[in-house]
C-alpha positions in Angstrom: -26.2 8.5 7.0 -24.6 5.9 4.7 -22.5 7.3 2.0 -20.0 6.3 -0.8 -17.2 8.6 -2.0 -17.2 7.8 -5.7 -14.2 8.4 -8.1 -14.6 8.7 -11.8 -12.4 6.1 -13.3 -11.8 8.0 -16.5 -10.7 11.2 -14.4 -9.6 10.3 -10.9 -9.9 14.0 -9.7 -13.7 13.9 -10.3 -15.4 12.8 -7.1 -18.6 13.0 -5.5 -20.0 12.0 -2.0 -23.4 10.1 -2.6 -25.9 9.3 0.1 -26.9 5.7 -0.1 -29.5 3.6 1.9 -27.9 1.7 4.8 -27.2 -1.8 3.7 -29.3 -4.8 4.5 -27.8 -7.6 6.1 -28.9 -11.1 4.8 -28.3 -14.4 6.8 -24.6 -15.4 6.7 -23.3 -11.9 6.3 -22.2 -8.9 8.5 -22.2 -5.1 8.3 -19.0 -3.3 9.1 -18.8 0.4 10.0 -15.7 2.0 8.5 -14.0 3.9 11.2 -10.4 5.1 10.9 -8.5 4.9 7.6 -5.3 6.4 6.1 -4.8 8.0 2.7 -1.4 7.9 1.0 0.1 7.5 -2.5 -0.5 3.7 -2.1 -4.1 4.4 -2.6 -3.5 6.4 -5.7 -1.6 3.5 -7.0 -4.7 1.2 -6.5 -6.7 3.5 -8.6 -4.1 4.2 -11.3 -3.7 0.4 -11.7 -7.3 -0.2 -10.8 -8.4 -1.8 -14.2 -5.1 -3.6 -14.8 -4.7 -5.2 -11.6 -8.5 -5.4 -10.7 -8.4 -3.2 -7.6 -11.7 -1.6 -8.7 -13.3 -5.1 -8.3 -12.9 -5.4 -4.6 -15.6 -2.7 -3.9 -17.9 -2.4 -7.0 -19.7 0.8 -7.8 -22.0 2.3 -10.5 -20.7 2.0 -14.1 -17.8 4.3 -14.9 -17.1 5.0 -11.2 -15.0 3.3 -8.4 -14.5 3.2 -4.7 -10.8 3.5 -3.9 -9.5 0.8 -1.6 -8.3 2.0 1.8 -6.6 0.3 4.8 -7.7 0.8 8.2 -10.2 -0.2 11.1 -13.8 -0.9 11.1 -16.4 -2.4 13.7 -19.0 -5.1 13.1 -22.3 -3.2 13.7 -24.6 -6.0 12.7 -23.9 -9.7 12.4 -25.9 -12.6 10.9 -22.9 -14.7 10.5 -22.0 -17.4 12.8 -19.1 -16.7 15.0 -19.0 -12.8 14.1 -19.8 -10.7 17.3 -21.2 -7.3 16.9 -18.8 -4.8 18.5 -15.6 -6.7 17.1 -12.9 -4.2 16.0 -11.2 -5.4 12.8 -8.2 -4.1 10.6 -8.2 -4.7 6.8 -8.9 -3.7 3.2 -11.9 -1.2 3.1 -13.8 1.0 0.6 -14.2 4.8 0.6 -17.7 4.3 2.1 -19.3 4.5 5.4 -20.3 0.7 5.5 -19.3 -2.6 3.9 -21.4 -5.8 3.9 -19.1 -8.9 4.1 -19.7 -12.6 4.0 -17.4 -14.0 6.6 -15.8 -17.5 6.1 -13.1 -19.3 8.0 -14.0 -17.5 11.2 -11.9 -17.7 14.2 -10.5 -15.6 16.9 -8.1 -14.0 14.7 -10.7 -12.8 12.3 -12.3 -14.0 9.0 -12.2 -13.9 5.2 -14.7 -12.2 3.1 -16.1 -14.9 0.8 -18.4 -12.6 -1.1 -18.7 -14.1 -4.6 -17.5 -11.1 -6.6 -14.2 -11.3 -4.6 -13.3 -14.9 -5.1 -11.1 -14.2 -8.2 -9.1 -11.5 -6.3 -5.8 -12.0 -4.3 -6.4 -13.8 -1.1 -4.3 -11.4 1.2 -6.7 -8.5 0.5 -9.8 -10.5 1.6 -8.8 -11.0 5.3 -10.0 -9.0 8.2 -8.0 -9.3 11.5 -9.4 -8.7 15.0 -7.2 -6.3 17.0 -7.3 -8.7 20.1 -5.4 -11.3 18.1 -3.2 -9.3 15.8 0.4 -9.7 16.8 1.3 -6.3 15.2 -1.4 -4.2 16.9 -1.1 -1.6 19.7 -3.8 0.8 20.3 -1.2 3.6 20.8 0.0 3.1 17.3 -3.3 2.9 15.3 -2.6 5.8 13.2 0.8 4.5 12.4 -0.8 1.3 11.5 -3.4 2.9 9.0 -0.6 4.9 7.4 2.2 2.4 7.3 1.2 -1.1 7.8 -0.1 -2.0 4.1 2.9 -0.1 2.8 5.2 -1.7 5.3 3.9 -5.2 4.3 4.8 -4.3 0.6 8.2 -3.2 1.9 8.8 -6.2 4.0 7.7 -8.5 1.1 9.8 -6.5 -1.4 12.9 -6.6 0.7 12.4 -10.3 1.4 11.8 -11.0 -2.3 15.3 -9.2 -3.1 17.0 -11.2 -0.3 15.4 -14.3 -1.2 16.8 -13.9 -4.7 20.1 -12.8 -3.2 19.7 -9.4 -4.8 20.0 -10.9 -8.3 23.8 -10.8 -7.8 23.9 -7.0 -7.0 25.3 -5.2 -4.0 23.5 -1.9 -4.7 19.6 -1.1 -4.5 18.4 2.1 -6.2 15.0 3.2 -5.1 12.9 5.9 -6.7 10.2 8.1 -5.0 12.8 7.5 -1.9 10.8 9.9 0.2 7.6 7.7 0.0 6.7 5.3 2.8 7.1 2.2 0.6 10.5 3.1 -0.5 11.9 4.0 2.8 10.5 1.1 4.6 12.1 -1.1 2.1 15.4 0.6 2.5 15.1 0.2 6.3 14.8 -3.4 5.8 17.7 -4.0 3.3 20.5 -4.5 5.7 23.9 -5.2 4.1 23.3 -3.5 0.8 24.3 -0.2 -0.5 20.9 1.9 -0.7 20.5 4.8 -3.0 17.6 7.0 -2.9 16.2 9.0 -5.9 14.0 11.9 -5.1 12.8 15.3 -6.0 15.1 18.3 -5.1 12.4 19.5 -2.7 12.3 16.1 -0.8 16.0 15.6 -0.7 16.7 17.0 2.8 13.8 15.0 4.3 15.0 11.8 2.5 18.5 12.4 3.8 17.4 13.1 7.4 15.8 9.5 7.5 19.2 7.8 7.7 18.1 4.7 6.0 19.8 5.5 2.7 23.6 5.4 2.1 23.2 8.1 -0.6 20.4 10.4 -1.9 20.4 11.9 -5.3 17.8 14.0 -7.1 16.1 13.0 -10.4 18.3 15.4 -12.0 21.3 13.5 -10.8 20.6 10.1 -12.4 23.9 10.6 -14.3 25.8 10.3 -11.1 24.5 6.8 -10.3 27.2 4.2 -9.9 27.4 1.7 -12.9 28.2 -1.4 -10.8 25.7 -4.3 -10.5 22.4 -2.9 -9.1 18.6 -3.7 -8.7 16.3 -0.9 -9.5 13.2 -0.5 -7.3 10.8 1.7 -9.2 8.2 3.1 -6.9 7.7 6.2 -9.0 6.2 4.4 -12.0 7.7 7.0 -14.3 8.6 5.5 -17.7 11.0 8.4 -18.4 12.9 8.0 -15.2 13.0 4.2 -15.6 14.7 4.7 -19.1 17.1 7.0 -17.7 18.1 4.7 -14.8 18.4 1.7 -17.2 20.7 3.6 -19.5 23.0 4.9 -16.7 23.3 1.6 -14.7 21.9 -1.2 -16.7 20.3 -2.9 -13.5 20.5 -6.7 -13.2 16.8 -6.6 -12.1 14.1 -3.9 -12.2 11.1 -4.1 -10.1 8.0 -1.8 -10.8 6.4 -1.3 -7.6 4.1 1.7 -7.6 2.9 4.8 -9.4 3.9 7.8 -7.2 4.5 9.7 -10.4 1.2 8.7 -11.9 0.9 11.9 -14.0 3.8 10.9 -15.8 2.5 7.9 -17.7 3.0 5.2 -15.1 3.5 1.8 -16.6 4.2 -1.7 -15.6 7.3 -1.7 -17.7 6.1 -4.2 -20.2 7.1 -3.7 -23.8 10.1 -1.4 -23.2 13.3 -2.2 -24.8 15.7 -1.2 -22.1 19.3 -2.1 -21.2 19.6 -4.5 -18.3 16.9 -6.6 -16.6 13.3 -6.4 -18.1 11.3 -4.2 -15.9 8.7 -6.5 -14.0 5.8 -5.7 -11.7 6.3 -6.7 -8.3 3.1 -8.0 -6.7 3.4 -8.5 -3.0 0.9 -11.4 -2.6 2.9 -13.4 -5.0 5.9 -13.4 -2.6 3.5 -13.8 0.3 2.1 -17.1 -1.1 5.7 -18.2 -1.7 6.5 -17.6 1.9 3.4 -19.1 3.3 4.5 -22.3 1.7 8.2 -21.7 2.9 7.4 -20.6 6.6 4.0 -22.2 7.3 0.5 -20.4 7.9 1.8 -18.0 10.7 5.2 -17.4 9.4 4.6 -14.3 7.3 2.6 -12.6 10.1 5.1 -13.5 12.7 8.1 -12.2 10.8 6.3 -9.2 9.8 5.2 -8.4 13.2 8.9 -8.7 14.4 10.0 -6.2 11.7 7.1 -3.8 12.3 8.1 -3.8 16.1 11.6 -2.4 15.0 10.1 0.0 12.4 7.5 1.7 14.6 9.8 3.3 17.3 11.9 4.8 14.4 8.9 5.9 12.2 7.3 7.9 15.0 10.0 10.5 14.3 9.5 10.4 10.6 5.8 11.5 10.3 3.3 14.1 11.6 -0.2 12.6 11.6 -2.9 15.0 10.5 -6.4 13.9 11.4 -9.4 14.7 9.4 -13.0 13.8 10.2 -15.8 12.7 8.0 -16.3 12.0 4.3 -15.4 15.7 3.2 -12.0 15.2 4.8 -11.5 11.8 3.0 -12.4 13.5 -0.3 -10.0 16.4 0.3 -7.2 14.0 1.4 -7.9 11.8 -1.7 -7.5 14.9 -3.9 -4.4 15.9 -2.3 -2.8 12.4 -2.5 -3.9 12.4 -6.3 -2.2 15.7 -6.9 1.1 14.5 -5.3 1.2 17.6 -3.0 1.3 16.1 0.4 4.6 17.0 2.1 6.6 13.7 2.9 6.4 14.3 6.8 2.6 14.4 6.7 0.4 11.5 7.2 -3.4 11.7 6.6 -5.6 9.8 8.8 -9.4 10.2 8.7 -11.7 9.5 11.4 -15.2 8.6 9.8 
């Protein structure tokens, strides 16, 4: 059975699993079977910012509904595209669906790009699918960690690089909200030589402290205890009220809005707010990737990311308990849990479809 998990774009908690005809494959295209994916707060960010950042455009659905983007593994089950072999296992950006039809271009041993017309106005990094056989960061043993962390860790990698590339905007302290989230602690892990302060809920404070990648962990009620020296604020929570409190306390020299972990609290890009310190600016990882492709050459980002990932994986194995679900109903349940923000920080949801 082919199916789509649809989300009501006006009410993200309204979902339905809809049986659909198995897609037909025209000449020049290929059919992918979605196999193994992860579900994290990152997927919620895609949906919350789906209209503003065009995330809904990657995988179109019927009017008023969307298919939430996921990261994970898929397999080519039918190919009418030159150079794309059936049975090839790929990693990339996938929909909440059983299948995806792609139009491969720039095909080589490393994979291909989806040149489907509706995706051409969208950021290039999301359109690539990578073969597991040529992926420098891939190991079969760590597939579950890859579906959970790799998209987040790429954001962490580019965010840390962005801050270091800009010499921390003159600051010596980085304050990261939603500090128990994978994106935040991946960034903290990579920010060497910087005083790192994590902001988190009281319930997640002990877990966040146990990671060992923050020099100090404060709860959201302790924002008034933040030091007032030069700092950058890394806003993964996306909570306008918290952002205002941090700005008023520390007057950060730079404020990067990264995610929407606290999406129920009016997430925003930060535009239009009159706050002390640097104007909140949305950080978009593909922008820094494009800069680094120019700086480092065509393989520079992947090579450096793979080296950082190799350092991160042995550490993160002790930070997460993988919970495996099976089938579209498990995907639906994990989406609703991620949306509600009730997933414990040690739990990582992987779904075998």
